[in-house]
C-alpha positions as CSV (number, residue, x, y, z in Angstrom):
1,M,-0.1,0.0,0.0
2,K,2.9,2.4,0.5
3,R,4.0,2.0,-3.0
4,A,0.5,3.0,-4.3
5,Y,0.5,6.0,-2.2
6,L,4.2,6.9,-3.0
7,G,3.5,6.8,-6.7
8,P,1.0,9.8,-6.7
9,L,3.2,11.7,-4.3
10,A,6.2,11.4,-6.7
11,I,3.9,12.6,-9.5
12,L,2.8,15.5,-7.5
13,A,6.4,16.5,-6.5
14,C,7.5,16.3,-10.1
15,L,4.5,18.5,-11.2
16,S,5.3,21.1,-8.6
17,T,8.9,21.2,-9.7
18,V,7.8,21.7,-13.3
19,T,5.5,24.4,-12.2
20,V,8.3,26.3,-10.5
21,A,10.6,25.9,-13.3
22,H,8.0,27.3,-15.8
23,A,7.4,30.2,-13.4
24,D,11.1,31.1,-13.8
25,D,10.7,31.4,-17.5
26,S,9.1,34.8,-16.9
27,K,12.5,36.1,-16.0
28,I,13.9,35.5,-19.4
29,L,12.8,37.2,-22.8
30,T,13.1,35.5,-26.1
31,R,13.4,37.8,-29.0
32,D,14.3,37.2,-32.7
33,V,17.7,38.6,-33.7
34,L,18.7,40.0,-37.1
35,S,21.1,37.5,-38.7
36,N,24.1,38.1,-40.9
37,A,22.1,37.0,-43.9
38,G,19.2,39.4,-42.9
39,A,21.6,42.2,-42.6
40,K,23.1,41.5,-46.1
41,S,19.5,41.3,-47.5
42,L,18.9,44.7,-46.1
43,L,22.1,46.2,-47.3
44,N,21.5,44.8,-50.9
45,A,17.9,46.1,-51.0
46,A,19.0,49.6,-49.9
47,E,21.9,49.6,-52.3
48,A,19.6,48.4,-55.2
49,E,17.1,51.2,-54.3
50,A,19.8,53.9,-54.0
51,K,21.4,53.0,-57.5
52,Q,17.8,53.1,-59.0
53,R,17.4,56.5,-57.7
54,G,20.9,57.6,-59.0
55,M,22.4,58.0,-55.5
56,K,25.9,57.5,-54.3
57,V,25.5,56.9,-50.5
58,S,26.9,54.9,-47.6
59,I,24.6,52.4,-46.1
60,A,24.8,50.8,-42.7
61,V,22.7,47.9,-41.0
62,V,22.8,47.5,-37.4
63,D,21.2,44.9,-35.0
64,G,18.7,45.8,-32.3
65,S,21.4,47.1,-29.9
66,G,22.9,49.3,-32.4
67,R,26.0,47.2,-33.3
68,L,27.2,47.3,-36.9
69,L,26.4,44.1,-38.9
70,A,26.8,45.3,-42.5
71,F,28.1,48.3,-44.4
72,T,28.9,49.5,-47.8
73,R,30.1,52.9,-49.2
74,M,29.0,53.1,-52.9
75,D,31.5,54.1,-55.6
76,D,32.0,57.9,-55.7
77,S,30.3,58.7,-52.4
78,Q,31.6,61.1,-50.1
79,S,34.1,59.7,-47.4
80,G,32.3,61.5,-44.7
81,T,29.2,59.7,-45.3
82,D,30.6,56.4,-43.7
83,E,30.3,57.4,-40.0
84,T,27.2,59.4,-40.6
85,A,25.3,56.3,-42.0
86,I,26.5,54.3,-39.0
87,K,25.5,56.9,-36.6
88,K,22.1,57.2,-38.2
89,A,21.3,53.5,-38.1
90,R,22.5,53.2,-34.4
91,T,20.1,56.1,-33.4
92,A,17.2,54.4,-35.0
93,A,18.0,51.2,-33.2
94,L,18.7,52.8,-29.9
95,Y,15.7,55.1,-29.9
96,H,13.2,53.0,-32.0
97,S,12.5,55.9,-34.2
98,R,13.2,57.2,-37.6
99,G,15.7,59.9,-37.8
100,K,13.3,62.0,-39.6
101,V,10.8,62.0,-36.6
102,L,13.6,62.8,-34.3
103,A,14.7,65.6,-36.5
104,E,11.1,67.1,-36.5
105,R,10.9,66.9,-32.7
106,V,14.2,68.8,-32.4
107,S,12.8,71.4,-34.7
108,Q,9.7,71.6,-32.6
109,N,11.5,72.9,-29.6
110,Q,12.5,69.6,-28.1
111,A,16.3,70.4,-28.5
112,F,17.0,68.2,-25.4
113,L,16.8,65.2,-27.7
114,T,20.3,66.3,-28.9
115,T,21.7,65.7,-25.5
116,L,20.8,62.0,-25.5
117,P,23.8,59.7,-25.7
118,G,24.7,58.5,-29.3
119,I,21.8,60.5,-31.1
120,T,22.2,61.7,-34.6
121,A,18.7,63.3,-35.1
122,V,18.7,63.8,-38.8
123,P,16.6,62.1,-41.6
124,G,18.0,58.8,-43.3
125,S,17.4,56.1,-40.7
126,A,14.7,53.6,-40.0
127,P,14.2,50.8,-37.5
128,V,13.6,47.3,-38.7
129,M,10.7,45.5,-37.1
130,N,9.7,41.9,-36.8
131,G,6.1,42.2,-35.5
132,Q,6.2,44.5,-32.5
133,Y,10.0,44.0,-31.8
134,L,12.8,46.0,-33.1
135,I,15.6,43.8,-34.6
136,G,17.7,46.3,-36.4
137,A,18.0,49.5,-38.3
138,V,19.1,50.9,-41.7
139,G,21.0,54.2,-42.1
140,V,21.6,55.9,-45.3
141,S,23.9,59.0,-45.9
142,G,25.2,60.9,-48.8
143,A,22.2,62.3,-50.7
144,T,19.4,64.7,-49.7
145,D,17.7,64.2,-46.5
146,D,14.4,63.2,-48.3
147,L,16.3,60.7,-50.5
148,D,18.3,59.2,-47.6
149,D,15.1,58.9,-45.7
150,A,13.1,57.4,-48.5
151,V,15.8,54.5,-49.1
152,A,16.0,53.8,-45.4
153,T,12.3,53.8,-44.7
154,D,11.3,51.8,-47.8
155,T,14.2,49.2,-47.1
156,A,13.2,48.7,-43.5
157,S,9.5,48.6,-44.2
158,A,10.0,46.2,-47.1
159,F,12.0,43.6,-44.9
160,H,10.3,40.4,-44.2
161,P,12.1,37.9,-42.0
């Protein structure tokens, strides 16, 4: 009779252990991460669109934390566009916002935004989303603000993981 009674107790003990382990899962978030292949896909799409528009620009793709994953400086683009494209992409990732939106906010008496760490509040960057989660960003520099912004925004919004 002890055996019959110990069996259900053992099962109950196992279930409570599983429940406790499952409760600890709430302490960990699982998110999608932009892969190297995804970054290259974004880079290629942005470069193709820039070429189609006759632009000579630098393009940067960063992950969700703002770390550089892919970069290109198109032939005959200005050398100063390198760092600017990276900074634009990093800003979009860190602040989950298009550079154009941040630039508009600065011009609307929210100049305090320019004091935020690592911010480059100018058009030409867009966050890359996977559903509701930011997984990266695209930064484009070297043409007009409107063209840089159009390429970055169109590339980011057309990306499908």
